[in-house]
Backbone as a ProteinNet text record, in pm:
[ID]
protein_1_A
[PRIMARY]
XXXXXXXXXXXXXXXXXXXXXXXXXXXXXXXXXXXXXXXXXXXXXXXXXXXXXXXXXXXXXXXXXXXXXXXXXXXXXXXXXXXXXXXXXXXXXXXXXXXXXXXXXXXXXXXXXXXXXXXXXXXXXXXXXXXXXXXXXXXXXXXXXXXXXXXXXXXXXXXXXXXXXXXXXXXXXXXXXXXXXXXXXXXXXXXXXXXXXXXXXXXXXXXXXXXXXXXXXXXXXXXXXXXXXXXXXXXXXXXXXXXXXXXXXX
[TERTIARY]
83.6	0	87	41.6	116.8	75.8	110.4	60.2	107.6	234.5	286.7	216.6	200.6	131.2	-13.2	-73.5	-211.6	-226.4	-135.2	-141.2	-126.8	-32.2	-10.7	-136.4	-198.9	-318.9	-435.1	-449	-560.2	-545.4	-421.3	-400.5	-432.7	-400.6	-431.2	-581.9	-655.1	-799.4	-867	-800.8	-857	-870	-791.8	-799.8	-910	-973.3	-1074.2	-1214.2	-1229.9	-1361.3	-1358.8	-1473.6	-1477.6	-1427.7	-1343.4	-1290	-1288.2	-1283.3	-1271.5	-1138.2	-1056.1	-927.6	-941.1	-896.5	-903.2	-765.4	-719.3	-589.6	-615.3	-574.5	-596	-465.9	-471.7	-357.8	-410	-349	-386.9	-264.6	-268	-153.5	-180.5	-82.3	-95.4	-37	-49.5	3.4	152.8	225.3	371.1	414.7	319.3	354.5	376	380.2	390.1	250.3	240.7	107.8	106.1	-5.1	-24.7	-82.3	-29.5	-77.8	-134	-244.7	-295.2	-360.3	-351.1	-418	-508.6	-637.9	-735.2	-791.9	-815.4	-879.3	-999.9	-1117.7	-1240.4	-1274.8	-1254.6	-1276.9	-1395.8	-1508.1	-1627.9	-1672.7	-1668	-1705.8	-1607	-1482.1	-1376.9	-1409.5	-1460.7	-1494.1	-1611.1	-1707.1	-1821.9	-1778.7	-1674.8	-1629	-1531.6	-1442.5	-1334.1	-1302.2	-1404.2	-1381.2	-1318	-1363.8	-1309.8	-1162.6	-1127	-986.7	-897.8	-945.9	-867	-847.9	-953.1	-942.9	-838.8	-835.5	-737.9	-595.1	-576.8	-442.7	-384.5	-471.2	-423.8	-417.1	-526.9	-530	-655.4	-635.7	-747.8	-854.5	-817.2	-909.4	-981.1	-947.3	-1006.6	-1097.7	-1214.5	-1306.5	-1308	-1251.2	-1249.4	-1108.7	-1055.2	-917.3	-911.7	-840.1	-812.2	-667.9	-576.9	-434.6	-361.7	-254.6	-170.4	-25.1	45.9	186.8	258.3	390.5	468.9	532.9	548.3	615.8	761.4	820.7	961.9	986.1	903.1	921.1	887.9	793.7	758.4	872.4	931	1039.6	1164.6	1181.7	1299.1	1301.8	1183.6	1173.9	1179	1185.1	1185.8	1309	1416.7	1537.7	1590.1	1591.3	1644.7	1560.7	1429.6	1340.2	1351.1	1361.9	1371.4	1501.7	1608.4	1739.4	1736.9	1641.6	1631.2	1553.4	1490.1	1414.1	1507.4	1455	1534.6	1559.4	1664.8	1691.9	1571.5	1500	1383.3	1273.1	1249.4	1147.2	1187.5	1315.5	1362.9	1345.6	1364.9	1348.4	1203	1109.8	967.7	930.1	983.8	955	1010.9	1126.1	1190.7	1097.8	1017.4	925.9	817.5	793.7	687.3	733	864.3	918.4	858.5	831	780.2	628.1	564.1	418.5	368.6	263.2	190.8	71	36.5	-76.9	-179.6	-303.1	-412.1	-506.6	-531.6	-615.3	-732.7	-853.5	-973.7	-1045.9	-1070.7	-1137	-1237.8	-1358.1	-1462.3	-1532.1	-1503.7	-1557.2	-1708.3	-1764	-1908.7	-1986.9	-1924.8	-1991.5	-1942.3	-1860	-1804.5	-1733.9	-1654.9	-1581.7	-1432.8	-1376	-1231	-1183.9	-1112.9	-1061.6	-911.1	-839.7	-693.9	-653.3	-574.1	-530.8	-379.8	-313	-168.4	-144.4	-72.1	-55.2	84.7	124	256	254.4	331.5	348.8	454.3	447.3	551	592.2	717.6	768.8	739.7	730.4	703.1	626.1	519.8	436.6	515.1	626.5	710.9	768.9	772	826.1	736.3	609	511.6	521.1	490.1	484.3	367.1	347.2	235.7	257.1	174.6	193.2	141.5	48.7	-4.6	106.5	197.7	309.8	398.2	419	500.6	433.2	301.7	228.7	239.2	249.7	261.4	386.9	491.7	618.7	607.3	509.6	491.3	463	383.4	345.9	466.6	566.6	682.9	768.6	750.2	824.4	778	646.5	589.9	579.2	613	595.1	678.3	623.5	691.6	714.6	651.6	664.6	568.2	472.9	374.9	376.2	345.2	341.4	201.4	110.8	-26	-28.6	-128.9	-141.3	-167.6	-107.8	-123.7	-257.6	-312.2	-433.2	-397.7	-497.4	-466.7	-411	-448.2	-391.1	-327.7	-201.6	-128.8	-134.8	-224.3	-239.2	-142.5	-70.1	24.9	-50.5	-36.7	-108	-27.5	81.6	163.4	86	87.2	17.4	112.5	241.2	342.1	343.8	329.8	334.1	409	448.4	514.6	433.3	400.6	321.3	410.1	394.9	467.7	372.2	404.1	318	398.5	330.5	397.6	297.6	343.3	260.3	349	309.6	390.4	311.2	191.5	108.8	12.5	47.4	-39.9	-114.5	-43	-101.7	-58	-141.8	-108.2	-118.1	-19.7	-21.2	-2.5	-83.1	-62.4	-26.1	100.7	150.4	166.6	118	127.6	197.9	308.6	386.3	396.9	363.8	377.1	523.7	558.4	695.5	711.2	765.1	773.4	861.6	956.4	1049.1	985.8	871.1	805.4	698	682.7	580	443.4	344.6	209.9	126.9	173.5	94.2	52.2	142.6	101	-12.3	-6.3	-112.8	-241.8	-234.4	-352.7	-412.9	-328.7	-376.5	-447.9	-388.7	-449.4	-584	-590.4	-714.9	-822.6	-783.1	-879.1	-948.7	-875.8	-930.6	-1013.5	-984.7	-1047.3	-1122.3	-1157.9	-1219.3	-1344	-1432.1	-1556.6	-1531.5	-1430.5	-1397.9	-1346.4	-1251.3	-1195.5	-1300.9	-1394.8	-1497.7	-1586.4	-1597.3	-1681.8	-1604.1	-1472.9	-1390.7	-1367.9	-1338.3	-1317.8	-1188.1	-1133.6	-1014.7	-1052	-1047.1	-1090.2	-971.5	-966.7	-868.7	-941.7	-891.3	-950.9	-839.8	-836.9	-728	-780.8	-713.5	-749.6	-634.8	-666.3	-563.7	-585.2	-480.2	-492.9	-560.2	-578.3	-639.2	-763.8	-849	-967.9	-928.7	-994.9	-966.4	-1044.7	-973	-1035.7	-1090	-1005.5	-1050.8	-967.3	-1026.2	-962.8	-969.9	-865.6	-861	-963.9	-1010.7	-1112.2	-1249.2	-1339.7	-1471.8	-1560.2	-1519.6	-1599.1	-1565.2	-1473.6	-1433.3	-1550.8	-1565.6	-1669.1	-1601.4	-1654.4	-1595	-1664.4	-1586.7	-1645.6	-1708.2	-1785.1	-1853.7	-1756.2	-1640	-1542.3	-1445.1	-1465.9	-1386.3	-1237.6	-1207.6	-1068.6	-1041.4	-1145.9	-1132.1	-1199.2	-1128.6	-1187.4	-1186.8	-1288	-1299.9	-1332.4	-1256.7	-1280.4	-1279.2	-1382	-1393.7	-1368.9	-1286.1	-1253.9	-1284.6	-1322.6	-1328.9	-1186.4	-1165.8	-1030.6	-964.9	-1045.5	-989.8	-911.2	-949.4	-872.6	-733.5	-726.4	-595.6	-506.5	-562.4	-482.7	-458.2	-561.1	-551.8	-512	-567.7	-545.7	-504.8	-391	-350.6	-333.1	-304	-286.2	-417.2	-530.9	-660.2	-666.6	-581.8	-584.7	-483.9	-424.9	-339.7	-430.9	-379.1	-465.1	-388.5	-455.6	-399.1	-504.4	-463.4	-553.5	-496.8	-580.2	-537.6	-612.6	-540.5	-600.1	-634.2	-727.8	-762.7	-647.9	-631.3	-522.7	-561.1
-119.8	0	124.8	224.6	348.6	439.4	399.1	466.6	610.5	635.8	771.3	867.7	825.6	909.6	930.2	825.3	833.7	933.3	925.4	1017.8	1161.5	1183.7	1317.3	1368.5	1282.5	1319.1	1347.2	1265.1	1282.4	1410	1446.1	1570.7	1690.5	1679	1786.3	1804.4	1694.1	1702.8	1745.6	1718.3	1758.6	1909.6	1982.2	2128.3	2178.8	2087.3	2128.1	2083.3	2023.1	1983	1980.5	1969.3	1973.1	1841.8	1852.9	1736.9	1769.3	1665.7	1683.4	1626.1	1710.3	1668.2	1665	1556.4	1544.6	1513.7	1600.5	1583.7	1522.5	1397.5	1325.6	1312	1341.9	1317.3	1245.7	1132.6	1055.5	1043.5	1108.8	1110.7	1020.3	936.5	846.3	910.8	840.7	890.3	918.3	839.4	854.2	966.4	1025.1	1132.4	1082.9	949.2	892.7	894.5	854.2	852.7	823.4	856.2	829.7	953.5	980.8	1093.2	1037.5	1093.3	1053.7	1173	1173.1	1273.4	1198	1226.5	1157.2	1251.6	1197.7	1274.3	1196.6	1256.3	1196	1266.3	1195.9	1255.9	1197.7	1180.3	1126.1	1214.1	1346.6	1439.4	1429.6	1401.4	1384.2	1266.5	1157.3	1039	1064.9	1144.3	1175.3	1252.2	1335.3	1419	1345.9	1264.7	1206.4	1063.2	987.4	849.9	762.4	777.2	694.6	723.9	853.7	891.5	839.1	850	801	650.4	580	435.6	397.1	469.6	441.9	468.3	567.7	599.9	485.8	410	301.3	169.5	131	4	1.9	-10	-2.1	-108.5	-220.3	-332.9	-339	-249.4	-256	-137.4	-167.2	-62.1	-47.2	-145.6	-143.3	-173.9	-86.9	-102.5	-78.4	-162.5	-144.3	-189.5	-94.5	-128.8	-42.8	-98.3	-26.6	-38	72.9	73.7	183.4	183.6	286	380.1	504.6	600.5	559.6	498.4	461	367.7	266	172	237.4	329.3	399.9	489.7	564.4	656.7	582.3	459.7	380	356.4	345	321.7	450.7	563.6	692.7	774.8	708	777.8	878.3	841.5	931.1	1057.6	1042.1	1157.9	1247.8	1187	1263.9	1342.1	1284.5	1351.2	1481.9	1495.7	1616.7	1728.9	1696.3	1796.8	1887.1	2000.6	2093.2	2031.9	2075.5	2023.8	2040.7	2151.5	2176.5	2074	2043.5	1945.5	1806	1773.2	1643	1631	1742	1744.2	1717.2	1775.8	1754.4	1607.9	1547.6	1407	1315.6	1352.7	1274.1	1258.3	1361.3	1358.1	1251.7	1211.6	1115.3	969.9	947.1	811.4	709.4	750.3	655.7	642.5	708.1	703.5	585.8	522.5	420.7	487.8	440.3	495.7	385.6	411.8	319.1	388.3	323.7	382.2	290.5	345.8	271.7	347.9	278	342	246.9	297.8	219.8	311.2	291.1	381.4	368.7	250.9	232.9	297.1	306.1	366.5	507.9	561.3	696.7	713.6	614.1	619.4	638.9	735.2	753.8	801.7	715.6	748.2	726	825.3	816.5	845.7	757.1	774.2	758.9	864.3	860.5	861.5	764	756.6	713	757	722.1	736.2	651.8	664.8	771.2	833.9	929.8	905.8	936.7	922.6	1046.4	1159.4	1286.7	1373.8	1437.5	1518.7	1633.7	1672.3	1779.6	1742.8	1611.6	1566.4	1606.6	1628.5	1649.5	1787.6	1793.6	1919.2	1912.3	2019.3	2026	1927.6	1822.3	1719.6	1761.4	1856	1899.9	1956.4	2027.9	2086.7	1976.3	1871.2	1759.3	1686.9	1675.1	1606.6	1680.6	1811.8	1890.6	1853.2	1813.5	1779.3	1652.7	1566.7	1443.5	1473.9	1578.3	1611.9	1648.8	1706.7	1752.5	1638.3	1517.1	1402	1370.1	1385.5	1354.4	1478	1592.7	1720	1726.8	1795.7	1823.1	1699	1586.6	1468.4	1476.4	1567.5	1584.3	1726.7	1744.8	1879.3	1938.1	1868.1	1917.1	2053.4	2132.4	2266.4	2254.6	2341.9	2338.2	2398.2	2347.5	2403.8	2530.8	2621.3	2747.3	2730.8	2621.1	2593.6	2457.1	2444.7	2319.6	2220.3	2242.7	2145.7	2166.2	2277.7	2305.6	2352	2277.8	2311.8	2403.5	2458.3	2546	2672.7	2709.2	2830.3	2929	2917.5	3010.4	3016.3	2903	2899.3	2775.5	2778.5	2664.4	2623.2	2494.6	2442.3	2359.1	2379.1	2297.1	2260.1	2151.6	2100.8	2083	2098.1	2077.1	2022.8	1925.9	1868.7	1841.5	1896.3	1876.5	1814.9	1765.7	1705.8	1804.4	1932.2	2036.6	2109.7	2129.1	2198.6	2132.5	2152.2	2111.2	2234.9	2253.3	2369.4	2328.4	2386.8	2378.7	2521.2	2543.7	2677.8	2696.5	2808.7	2840	2974.3	2973.9	3096.5	3122.2	3243.6	3279.8	3295.4	3259.6	3271.8	3402.2	3506.7	3638.6	3643.6	3551.3	3555.2	3503.2	3435.2	3381.6	3477.9	3488.6	3576.7	3510.7	3586.8	3533.2	3549.2	3632.1	3663.5	3542.5	3447.8	3333.4	3254.8	3239.9	3168.7	3246.8	3378.9	3463.1	3457.3	3459.7	3452.3	3319.9	3211.2	3079.8	3073	3129.9	3127.6	3207.8	3314.9	3395.7	3315	3223.3	3139.9	3024.3	2983.7	2862.9	2887.6	3014	3052.4	2968.6	2955.7	2883.6	2735.6	2680.1	2538.9	2515	2597.2	2581.9	2606.1	2696.8	2728.7	2608.1	2516.6	2398.8	2281.2	2298.6	2195.1	2229.5	2128.6	2151.8	2087	2143.7	2088.5	2072.8	1950.4	1919.5	1879.6	1935.9	1893.9	1804.7	1683.5	1591.7	1534.9	1577.6	1541.2	1465.2	1354	1272.8	1274	1305.2	1319	1218	1191.4	1097.8	1160.9	1293.3	1365	1440.4	1473.5	1552.4	1696.5	1752.9	1890	1988	2086.2	2189.5	2301.4	2351.5	2457.3	2458.2	2516.9	2525.4	2669.8	2715.6	2854.9	2885.1	2782.5	2801	2763.8	2860.1	2837.9	2744.6	2714.2	2625	2477.4	2449.8	2310.9	2228.6	2108.6	2015.6	1907.7	1884.9	1788.8	1653.1	1547.1	1414	1404.2	1299.4	1283.3	1276.9	1214	1203.7	1322.1	1419.4	1542.5	1516.2	1402.5	1371.9	1390.7	1413.3	1434.6	1565.5	1644.5	1768	1763	1824.8	1831.7	1975.1	2027.1	2163.2	2160.6	2217.7	2218.7	2359.2	2366.8	2494.3	2485.9	2597.7	2597.3	2588.1	2520.7	2502.4	2635.9	2738.2	2870.8	2922.9	2883.6	2924.3	2862.8	2735.2	2669	2740	2779.1	2839.3	2988.8	3063	3208.9	3260.1	3197.7	3244.3	3128.7	3066.7	2949.1	2976.5	3102.7	3133.6	3117.6	3117.8	3094.6	2954.8	2866	2727.2	2698.2	2804.9	2788.7	2750.3	2671.1	2617.5	2595.3	2624.2	2591.3	2515.1	2401.6	2316.8	2301.6	2328.5	2314.2	2197.1	2116.6	1995.9	2011.8	1928.5	1926.3	1863.9	1905.9	1851.9	1716.6
0	0	0	-73.6	-81.8	34	155.1	274.2	287.3	257.9	273.4	178.9	54.4	-42.8	-0.7	52.6	98.5	212.9	311.4	423.9	377.5	289.5	235.9	167.2	87.7	13.8	108.2	213	306.2	387.8	428.2	501.2	413	285.1	191.3	179.4	160.3	146.1	275.7	389.1	518.2	527.8	448.9	450.1	358.6	284.2	187.2	226	342.4	389.6	541.8	605.1	750.9	810.3	911.8	983.5	1132.2	1212.9	1357.5	1402.7	1464.3	1519.3	1671.1	1733	1879	1934.9	2022.5	2089	2226.2	2243.8	2369.8	2447.9	2576.5	2665.5	2789.4	2820.8	2939.1	3028.8	3144.9	3237	3356.9	3391.8	3506.3	3632.6	3745.3	3873.6	3867.1	3791.3	3784.1	3690	3617.9	3523.9	3382.4	3365.4	3230.4	3168.1	3043.9	2984.6	2837.3	2775.3	2632.7	2565.6	2447.1	2366.5	2236.4	2191.3	2060	1991.3	1860.9	1778.9	1683.3	1692	1608.9	1503.3	1386.8	1281.2	1231.7	1242.5	1191.5	1060.6	951.6	820.2	747.3	818	753.9	637.7	658.5	551.5	436	470.6	370	278.5	337.3	259.1	165.7	211.4	126.4	2.5	21.5	-88.6	-180.4	-121.1	-201.2	-162.8	-122.6	-80	-186.3	-310.5	-418.9	-443.5	-443.1	-464.9	-353.7	-227.9	-114.5	-123.1	-162.2	-176.2	-279.4	-388.3	-493.6	-448.4	-359.5	-312.2	-229.1	-161.5	-75.7	-152.4	-210.1	-282.6	-369.6	-497.8	-591	-566.4	-507.1	-495	-360.6	-267.4	-134.4	-106.7	-48.3	-7.9	144	213.5	359.4	408	493.2	541.3	691.9	761.9	904.6	924.6	935.2	941.5	1043.8	1098.6	1194.5	1149.6	1153.6	1114.1	1191.5	1185.9	1255.1	1154.1	1194.3	1107.8	1086.1	1188.6	1179.2	1060.5	1045.8	935.2	801.6	803.3	680.7	633.9	729.5	695.3	647.4	696.5	658.2	507.1	448.8	304.4	223.2	293.4	224.5	261.8	295.8	342	240.6	114.3	11.2	-2.3	-0.4	-11.5	110.4	228.3	352.5	358.2	303.2	303.4	224.9	133.4	51.5	120.8	232.7	306.8	385.6	427.8	508.2	645.5	717.7	852.3	944.9	929.6	1014.7	987.4	859.2	824	870.3	859.6	906.8	1057.9	1127	1272.5	1309.9	1233.2	1259	1236.8	1131.2	1103.3	1211.8	1265.7	1371.3	1491.9	1517.9	1632.2	1615.2	1490.7	1463.4	1467.7	1475.5	1462	1558.8	1680.9	1780.4	1778.7	1683.9	1677.5	1594.7	1646.3	1571.6	1505.3	1388.9	1315.6	1293.8	1335.5	1306.8	1209.4	1099.4	995.7	965.9	973.8	939.2	828.5	719.7	607.7	545.8	523.1	458.5	358.6	231.6	129.5	112.7	138.4	122.5	236.3	355.5	471.1	500	409.9	426.5	560.9	597.9	724.6	699.5	768.7	763.4	900.3	971.9	1104.4	1106.1	1153.5	1161.7	1305.3	1363.8	1502.2	1509.8	1557.2	1577.9	1727.9	1779.2	1924	1963.9	2082.2	2135.5	2287	2353.7	2498.5	2526.4	2643.6	2682.8	2827.6	2857.9	2993.9	3076.7	3007.1	3073.2	2975.6	3021.2	2932.6	2869.6	2932.6	2878	2741.4	2709.7	2581.2	2464.6	2493.4	2387.2	2324.7	2195.7	2122.3	2025.5	1951.4	1857.5	1742.5	1736.7	1635.3	1497.8	1493.4	1364.4	1277	1340	1265.8	1207.2	1284.8	1237	1120.9	1128	1022.1	889.4	895.6	772.7	695.1	767.6	702.6	618.1	648.8	572.7	426.4	404.7	267.4	182.3	244.8	168.9	115.1	170.7	119.3	-22.8	-44.7	-175.7	-265.1	-210.9	-281.7	-409.7	-506.6	-634.5	-721.4	-684.5	-770.1	-888	-876.2	-982.5	-1031	-1155.9	-1212.4	-1205.4	-1135.9	-1125.4	-1060.2	-1096.4	-1038.1	-889.9	-813.6	-669	-628.2	-521.5	-465.7	-390.4	-369.3	-303.1	-163.1	-95.6	36.3	30.4	66	42.7	156.3	254.3	360.8	475.5	475.1	582	705.8	816.3	938.4	1029.7	980.7	1063.2	1098.5	1226.3	1269.7	1336.9	1306.6	1359.1	1511.6	1574.6	1720.7	1768.2	1893.5	1956.6	2078.5	2086.7	2198	2289.6	2419.4	2517	2629.9	2699.2	2805.4	2933.6	3046.5	3174.7	3276.7	3355	3460.9	3581.1	3697.9	3818.5	3933.5	3903	4007.1	4070	4065.1	4119.3	4008.4	3897.4	3782.9	3651.8	3550.1	3413.4	3326.2	3240.3	3151.7	3006.2	2920.5	2775.1	2733.3	2708.7	2679.4	2528.9	2478.2	2335.5	2319.3	2247	2224.8	2075.1	2032.7	1891.9	1856.4	1734.8	1686.8	1609.1	1671.5	1606.4	1483.4	1471.9	1358.1	1229.6	1243.2	1124.2	1077.4	947.8	893.6	903.7	940.4	958.2	830.8	738.7	620.3	536.8	505	424.6	488	621.6	690	678.5	697.2	688.6	548.7	445.8	308.1	283	331.7	314.1	383.7	504	578.3	507.7	440.6	368.7	260.8	198.5	92.1	147.9	270	325.4	455.8	481.9	608.4	639.2	541.6	563.9	590.8	523.8	543	684.4	727.7	861.5	969	940.4	1039.1	1066.9	971.7	990.4	1049.5	1068.3	1130.9	1277.5	1356.9	1500.1	1548.1	1655	1720.8	1867.8	1915.9	2052.5	2139.4	2258.6	2359	2458.6	2478.9	2576	2662.4	2787.9	2877.6	2998.6	3029.8	3145.8	3245.9	3371.4	3475.8	3588.4	3668.4	3780.4	3902.6	3897.8	4009.8	3964.3	4059.7	4029	3997.5	3898.9	3857.8	3944.6	3997.4	4079.7	3991.6	3901	3810	3682.4	3577.8	3446	3398.9	3333.3	3288.3	3179.4	3109	3005.4	3061.9	3066.1	3126	3043.7	2920.3	2835.3	2855.6	2946.3	2970.8	3024.3	2970.2	3016.1	3100.1	3220.1	3313.2	3304.3	3323	3335.7	3474.1	3497	3625.2	3742.2	3722.2	3831.4	3835.6	3746	3738.7	3709.7	3649.8	3614.8	3464.9	3389.3	3244.9	3205.8	3124.4	3072.4	2919.5	2860.2	2714.8	2674.9	2580.2	2531.3	2379	2318.8	2172.7	2118.5	2015.7	1951.5	1802.2	1739.9	1593.5	1540.7	1429.8	1378.5	1343	1319.8	1291.3	1410.9	1532.5	1651	1646.4	1607.4	1598.8	1497.9	1384	1277.9	1298	1338.9	1347.1	1484.7	1588.1	1725.2	1816.2	1789.4	1867.7	2016.7	2053.4	2195.9	2273	2202.5	2267.8	2327.3	2274.7	2318.3	2429.4	2482.2	2601	2717	2808.8	2913.8	3043.4	3154.7	3286	3365.1	3418.4	3496.3	3636.9	3735.9	3876	3938.4	4017.5	4074.3	4222.5	4266	4407.6	4485.9	4610.7	4693.3	4749.4
[MASK]
++++++++++++++++++++++++++++++++++++++++++++++++++++++++++++++++++++++++++++++++++++++++++++++++++++++++++++++++++++++++++++++++++++++++++++++++++++++++++++++++++++++++++++++++++++++++++++++++++++++++++++++++++++++++++++++++++++++++++++++++++++++++++

């Protein structure tokens, strides 16, 4: 299966129709845990299910497969070597991630789950930015005209996480050295599309949550899980809105 090309193609189409992205973090008592980024592209399948099916395997309409980025990148060493050092660095962050892909063209189902264990939540960074680098491996192999937005999820910000048992922080800092104009131009062309997509933060902690800096947070019954939904335009245009501080009960 041409998985790398398929992933690149699906991320590109994700910018042209509504999708739901969910960032999950599950932290244990010891501070270790699991991170996953899920993409629900049901609307994507309605629009381009046949094309996506062809990218993976012409003869299959239903797929349920799991693979690692590490093994995928091993077969693309030459292409990766041509990328910039920054892009190679972004891809390196994905090496320990497993990818589970479920696709059913007849039922318009497309679910993508990228997950990895972590020893410390401080290791985590914004995975959307890393995913954008995947497209560049396959870039320029075709002379087809480019779409107005190339599927780059970069929002000119840096995300970091911290957990010390008393508080959890999702810190978002804008990168002043990068120009914001290209992102703004892209958003101008795709504003309505992004407005129909959502980015959800869903975090599970070993302790009960006392308070959250975002008043829109929804608590689970045991107050150990919080869920916050944002329009995808916030992720792209105003990423600092997604900064978060969580305080726990003693």
